[in-house]
Kinemage of the C-alpha trace (Angstrom):
@kinemage 1
@onewidth
@group {chain A} dominant
@subgroup {mainchain}
@vectorlist {calphas} color= white
{ca met a 1} P 79.625 -38.283 40.758
{ca arg a 2} L 75.687 -37.915 39.511
{ca ile a 3} L 74.478 -41.527 41.277
{ca leu a 4} L 76.684 -40.684 44.788
{ca leu a 5} L 74.619 -37.352 44.488
{ca ser a 6} L 71.115 -39.038 43.928
{ca ala a 7} L 72.043 -42.164 46.393
{ca leu a 8} L 72.867 -38.818 49.325
{ca tyr a 9} L 70.159 -37.498 48.304
{ca phe a 10} L 67.895 -40.802 48.861
{ca ile a 11} L 69.361 -41.126 52.108
{ca phe a 12} L 68.928 -37.659 52.914
{ca ala a 13} L 65.309 -37.787 52.372
{ca ser a 14} L 65.088 -40.764 53.955
{ca phe a 15} L 66.594 -39.132 57.163
{ca leu a 16} L 64.377 -36.201 57.403
{ca tyr a 17} L 60.430 -37.983 55.904
{ca gly a 18} L 59.791 -38.532 59.677
{ca ser a 19} L 60.642 -34.785 60.646
{ca gly a 20} L 57.124 -33.448 60.929
{ca leu a 21} L 55.731 -34.259 57.368
{ca glu a 22} L 53.091 -37.248 56.775
{ca leu a 23} L 52.509 -38.459 53.603
{ca ile a 24} L 48.383 -39.415 53.774
{ca gly a 25} L 47.402 -41.910 50.084
{ca thr a 26} L 49.039 -44.357 47.958
{ca ile a 27} L 52.555 -43.720 45.522
{ca arg a 28} L 51.495 -45.754 42.972
{ca pro a 29} L 49.591 -43.946 39.176
{ca gly a 30} L 46.507 -43.034 39.420
{ca glu a 31} L 46.785 -42.209 43.184
{ca leu a 32} L 46.151 -39.283 44.747
{ca val a 33} L 48.396 -37.944 47.706
{ca ile a 34} L 47.543 -35.398 50.401
{ca gly a 35} L 50.521 -34.439 52.089
{ca lys a 36} L 50.306 -32.564 56.040
{ca ala a 37} L 53.374 -30.615 58.467
{ca glu a 38} L 52.643 -27.873 60.383
{ca lys a 39} L 54.111 -24.047 59.434
{ca ile a 40} L 55.172 -24.660 55.828
{ca leu a 41} L 56.622 -22.273 54.138
{ca arg a 42} L 57.358 -23.853 50.470
{ca val a 43} L 56.174 -27.172 48.552
{ca thr a 44} L 57.771 -28.016 45.653
{ca leu a 45} L 57.013 -31.522 43.343
{ca asp a 46} L 59.910 -32.374 41.089
{ca asn a 47} L 61.081 -28.471 41.428
{ca lys a 48} L 57.785 -26.507 40.370
{ca gln a 49} L 55.534 -25.233 43.248
{ca ile a 50} L 52.820 -26.689 44.847
{ca gln a 51} L 50.018 -24.748 46.170
{ca phe a 52} L 49.284 -25.443 50.089
{ca asp a 53} L 47.217 -24.063 52.702
{ca glu a 54} L 49.007 -22.150 55.130
{ca lys a 55} L 46.036 -22.001 58.230
{ca glu a 56} L 45.311 -26.012 57.948
{ca gly a 57} L 49.386 -27.470 57.199
{ca leu a 58} L 47.535 -29.282 53.386
{ca phe a 59} L 48.585 -30.063 50.139
{ca val a 60} L 47.592 -32.519 47.450
{ca phe a 61} L 49.161 -33.871 44.366
{ca gly a 62} L 48.666 -36.625 41.802
{ca phe a 63} L 50.029 -39.122 40.013
{ca asp a 64} L 48.403 -40.062 36.403
{ca arg a 65} L 47.397 -43.425 35.833
{ca asp a 66} L 50.100 -43.625 32.901
{ca asp a 67} L 52.746 -42.348 35.301
{ca thr a 68} L 56.199 -44.461 35.537
{ca ser a 69} L 58.517 -41.538 36.824
{ca asp a 70} L 60.029 -41.329 39.627
{ca his a 71} L 59.135 -37.536 41.541
{ca tyr a 72} L 61.146 -36.119 43.961
{ca leu a 73} L 59.076 -34.157 46.885
{ca thr a 74} L 60.855 -31.063 48.825
{ca val a 75} L 59.280 -29.352 51.719
{ca lys a 76} L 60.148 -26.324 53.708
{ca leu a 77} L 59.526 -24.891 57.213
{ca thr a 78} L 59.162 -21.504 58.502
{ca asp a 79} L 61.488 -22.378 60.552
{ca gly a 80} L 63.892 -23.504 58.025
{ca thr a 81} L 63.757 -27.110 58.286
{ca val a 82} L 63.964 -28.702 54.817
{ca ile a 83} L 62.101 -32.602 54.589
{ca ala a 84} L 62.359 -33.769 51.304
{ca lys a 85} L 61.192 -36.965 49.722
{ca lys a 86} L 61.970 -39.273 47.000
{ca leu a 87} L 58.963 -40.942 45.444
{ca val a 88} L 59.442 -44.422 43.616
{ca leu a 89} L 55.892 -44.920 41.965
{ca ala a 90} L 54.822 -48.888 42.388
{ca lys a 91} L 53.617 -50.600 39.523
{ca arg a 92} L 49.953 -51.073 38.633
{ca lys a 93} L 47.986 -53.136 36.431
{ca tyr a 94} L 44.767 -52.341 34.882
{ca lys a 95} L 41.612 -54.445 33.954
{ca ile a 96} L 39.852 -54.406 30.734
{ca gln a 97} L 36.568 -53.839 30.518
{ca arg a 98} L 34.566 -54.712 26.748
{ca ile a 99} L 31.714 -52.727 26.571
{ca arg a 100} L 28.514 -52.541 23.167
{ca met a 101} L 26.876 -49.825 22.660
{ca lys a 102} L 25.210 -47.241 20.071
{ca glu a 103} L 28.016 -47.267 17.209
{ca lys a 104} L 27.590 -43.283 16.690
{ca phe a 105} L 29.010 -42.909 20.312
{ca val a 106} L 31.946 -45.156 19.152
{ca thr a 107} L 32.474 -43.616 15.978
{ca pro a 108} L 31.119 -40.325 15.915
{ca pro a 109} L 29.551 -39.186 12.162
{ca lys a 110} L 31.289 -36.928 10.720
{ca glu a 111} L 28.863 -34.114 11.249
{ca glu a 112} L 28.927 -34.446 15.150
{ca leu a 113} L 32.942 -33.837 15.195
{ca ala a 114} L 32.824 -29.668 15.085
{ca arg a 115} L 30.243 -30.178 18.367
{ca ile a 116} L 33.260 -32.439 20.394
{ca asp a 117} L 35.304 -29.767 19.133
{ca arg a 118} L 33.843 -27.313 20.575
{ca glu a 119} L 32.593 -29.013 23.747
{ca asp a 120} L 36.216 -29.754 24.134
{ca ser a 121} L 36.715 -26.403 24.352
{ca ile a 122} L 34.372 -25.319 26.935
{ca lys a 123} L 35.994 -27.806 28.754
{ca thr a 124} L 39.372 -26.369 28.525
{ca ala a 125} L 38.781 -23.494 29.199
{ca ala a 126} L 36.687 -24.077 32.378
{ca lys a 127} L 40.059 -25.788 33.474
{ca thr a 128} L 42.053 -23.075 33.121
{ca lys a 129} L 40.281 -22.323 36.206
{ca leu a 130} L 41.439 -24.906 38.297
{ca gly a 131} L 45.074 -23.556 40.079
{ca arg a 132} L 43.482 -20.229 41.263
{ca ile a 133} L 42.278 -21.238 45.303
{ca asp a 134} L 44.554 -21.616 47.701
{ca asp a 135} L 42.962 -23.310 49.763
{ca ala a 136} L 42.669 -27.153 50.863
{ca leu a 137} L 38.228 -27.192 50.224
{ca tyr a 138} L 38.638 -30.984 50.426
{ca val a 139} L 39.917 -30.339 54.019
{ca lys a 140} L 36.531 -32.529 55.055
{ca gly a 141} L 37.483 -35.167 53.315
{ca phe a 142} L 35.477 -37.194 51.298
{ca met a 143} L 32.029 -38.980 50.824
{ca arg a 144} L 31.008 -41.456 47.656
{ca pro a 145} L 28.699 -38.875 45.568
{ca val a 146} L 25.394 -42.054 45.425
{ca lys a 147} L 24.758 -43.558 48.076
{ca arg a 148} L 24.407 -47.587 46.577
{ca asn a 149} L 28.042 -48.584 46.294
{ca arg a 150} L 27.243 -51.034 42.978
{ca leu a 151} L 30.528 -50.372 40.477
{ca thr a 152} L 29.932 -51.256 37.115
{ca gly a 153} L 32.896 -49.639 35.454
{ca ile a 154} L 36.624 -49.092 37.400
{ca phe a 155} L 39.003 -46.486 36.730
{ca gly a 156} L 41.960 -46.919 34.350
{ca ser a 157} L 40.243 -49.904 32.255
{ca gln a 158} L 41.112 -50.378 29.004
{ca arg a 159} L 37.999 -49.442 26.987
{ca ile a 160} L 37.130 -52.193 24.779
{ca leu a 161} L 34.097 -50.658 22.667
{ca asn a 162} L 32.196 -52.997 19.713
{ca gly a 163} L 35.151 -54.708 19.795
{ca lys a 164} L 37.326 -51.280 19.246
{ca pro a 165} L 39.931 -50.410 21.467
{ca lys a 166} L 39.599 -46.599 22.753
{ca asn a 167} L 41.432 -45.087 25.869
{ca ala a 168} L 40.861 -46.017 28.890
{ca his a 169} L 38.053 -45.388 31.042
{ca asn a 170} L 39.404 -42.091 33.474
{ca gly a 171} L 37.156 -42.011 37.155
{ca val a 172} L 34.180 -45.091 38.082
{ca asp a 173} L 31.049 -46.117 37.121
{ca tyr a 174} L 28.070 -46.779 39.783
{ca gly a 175} L 25.081 -47.847 38.401
{ca val a 176} L 22.467 -46.182 39.501
{ca pro a 177} L 18.500 -45.673 38.966
{ca lys a 178} L 17.871 -43.023 37.526
{ca gly a 179} L 16.918 -40.030 38.990
{ca lys a 180} L 18.953 -40.482 42.405
{ca val a 181} L 20.417 -38.171 43.904
{ca val a 182} L 24.213 -37.031 43.086
{ca phe a 183} L 25.505 -35.735 45.802
{ca ala a 184} L 28.826 -33.169 46.098
{ca thr a 185} L 32.273 -35.483 47.238
{ca thr a 186} L 33.345 -32.420 48.898
{ca asp a 187} L 33.143 -28.745 49.365
{ca gly a 188} L 34.407 -27.038 46.516
{ca val a 189} L 33.383 -24.185 43.209
{ca val a 190} L 31.490 -25.192 40.690
{ca arg a 191} L 33.602 -24.555 37.181
{ca leu a 192} L 31.210 -25.794 34.433
{ca val a 193} L 27.409 -26.548 34.129
{ca ala a 194} L 27.665 -28.501 30.524
{ca asp a 195} L 24.138 -29.214 28.689
{ca asn a 196} L 24.064 -32.349 26.809
{ca phe a 197} L 27.543 -32.509 25.715
{ca tyr a 198} L 28.149 -35.234 23.108
{ca tyr a 199} L 30.040 -37.640 24.930
{ca ser a 200} L 29.090 -37.201 28.729
{ca gly a 201} L 25.843 -35.549 28.001
{ca asn a 202} L 24.647 -33.397 31.380
{ca phe a 203} L 27.339 -32.931 34.137
{ca val a 204} L 29.232 -30.942 36.875
{ca leu a 205} L 32.967 -30.237 37.299
{ca leu a 206} L 33.755 -28.939 40.483
{ca asp a 207} L 36.749 -27.431 42.063
{ca his a 208} L 38.274 -28.546 45.292
{ca gly a 209} L 41.379 -26.625 45.970
{ca gln a 210} L 44.989 -26.756 44.787
{ca gly a 211} L 44.830 -28.125 41.588
{ca leu a 212} L 42.154 -31.411 42.703
{ca asn a 213} L 39.003 -31.045 40.812
{ca ser a 214} L 36.484 -33.453 40.228
{ca phe a 215} L 33.463 -34.379 37.472
{ca tyr a 216} L 30.538 -35.878 37.843
{ca leu a 217} L 28.539 -37.125 34.086
{ca his a 218} L 25.300 -38.330 32.855
{ca leu a 219} L 22.856 -36.305 35.036
{ca ser a 220} L 19.417 -36.437 34.368
{ca lys a 221} L 18.789 -32.457 36.038
{ca ile a 222} L 21.592 -29.557 37.435
{ca met a 223} L 21.129 -28.465 40.614
{ca val a 224} L 24.104 -26.495 40.566
{ca lys a 225} L 25.238 -22.894 38.655
{ca asp a 226} L 28.701 -21.972 37.592
{ca gly a 227} L 30.647 -19.913 40.660
{ca glu a 228} L 28.704 -21.310 43.135
{ca phe a 229} L 30.445 -22.680 45.974
{ca val a 230} L 29.593 -26.228 47.204
{ca lys a 231} L 29.519 -28.435 50.382
{ca lys a 232} L 30.199 -31.890 51.509
{ca gly a 233} L 27.212 -33.706 51.007
{ca gln a 234} L 25.128 -31.245 48.665
{ca lys a 235} L 22.389 -32.615 45.901
{ca ile a 236} L 24.095 -31.345 43.094
{ca gly a 237} L 22.032 -32.968 40.470
{ca glu a 238} L 20.467 -36.548 39.696
{ca val a 239} L 21.448 -39.932 37.596
{ca gly a 240} L 20.663 -40.304 34.459
{ca ser a 241} L 21.992 -41.809 30.767
{ca thr a 242} L 22.933 -38.157 29.355
{ca gly a 243} L 25.298 -38.145 27.021
{ca arg a 244} L 27.688 -41.523 25.807
{ca ser a 245} L 25.399 -44.313 28.343
{ca thr a 246} L 24.358 -47.775 27.705
{ca gly a 247} L 21.855 -47.099 30.628
{ca pro a 248} L 20.926 -45.181 33.961
{ca his a 249} L 24.293 -44.195 35.769
{ca leu a 250} L 27.142 -41.983 37.082
{ca his a 251} L 30.146 -41.983 36.338
{ca trp a 252} L 32.298 -39.349 38.608
{ca gly a 253} L 35.619 -38.839 37.905
{ca val a 254} L 38.913 -37.339 39.714
{ca gln a 255} L 42.200 -35.389 38.496
{ca trp a 256} L 44.820 -33.304 39.886
{ca phe a 257} L 45.136 -30.282 36.601
{ca lys a 258} L 45.243 -33.215 34.320
{ca asn a 259} L 46.861 -36.070 36.407
{ca arg a 260} L 43.945 -38.434 35.976
{ca val a 261} L 43.635 -40.367 39.588
{ca asp a 262} L 41.681 -43.066 40.821
{ca pro a 263} L 38.023 -41.871 42.614
{ca leu a 264} L 38.158 -44.762 44.931
{ca ser a 265} L 41.705 -43.684 46.150
{ca leu a 266} L 39.737 -40.471 47.797
{ca leu a 267} L 37.653 -41.844 49.930
{ca lys a 268} L 40.479 -44.524 52.350
{ca met a 269} L 41.747 -41.251 53.143
{ca lys a 270} L 41.647 -39.836 56.874
{ca phe a 271} L 43.379 -36.512 57.476
């Protein structure tokens, strides 16, 4: 019976998918997806309600780097139409990146551990504010946060630091000279301006609504303040090499709540 119900759900979802719902993005780990439909009443992902912009008809969700599960999306419209879709993630392979850096950043000295814990608490507190905005502040689309496009680090790659396996790289790195302008990738609210954190240096966390957020690390200067509304293309800082860094560059990260997604997936979206 369970197999039959699953099969019926898949047929139902495939049949109704074309009835007013558009999904923009790739269904695979580490990707962001934007949904678009008119007159939305409710959106659920795996039976959990997610936010949507009633005026714009937009909602967003993202699959974490390590996600391998199937997901079920349901969109109910105000006229009673129910659109359902089974989302089967395509497989994705990640590269290995080997980096040499100061040993203190690979294995922090004991005297720095309390500082690192304190900074983690500050970041956690800032992220509790995500999800308070239903509006799709990202409605203008996305842009690269720097003018140059020389990538020195890609999303999802396994980091080998001084020969020691570490966590995966949860963003992209742009090799850019110190002092070059860093732009907001889309409209958002500043949720955190961080001053010289151990790993991330000076950085900014932006909230783009519906749980979508982006962060810009290792800055030399920051031009915004907590709670400020910023527009797409606005200068938010300058490239630097603060925190755990081997030289001037920008680390650009994107998440949907805690799910780590590839920032480059945003640049491909047209909606």
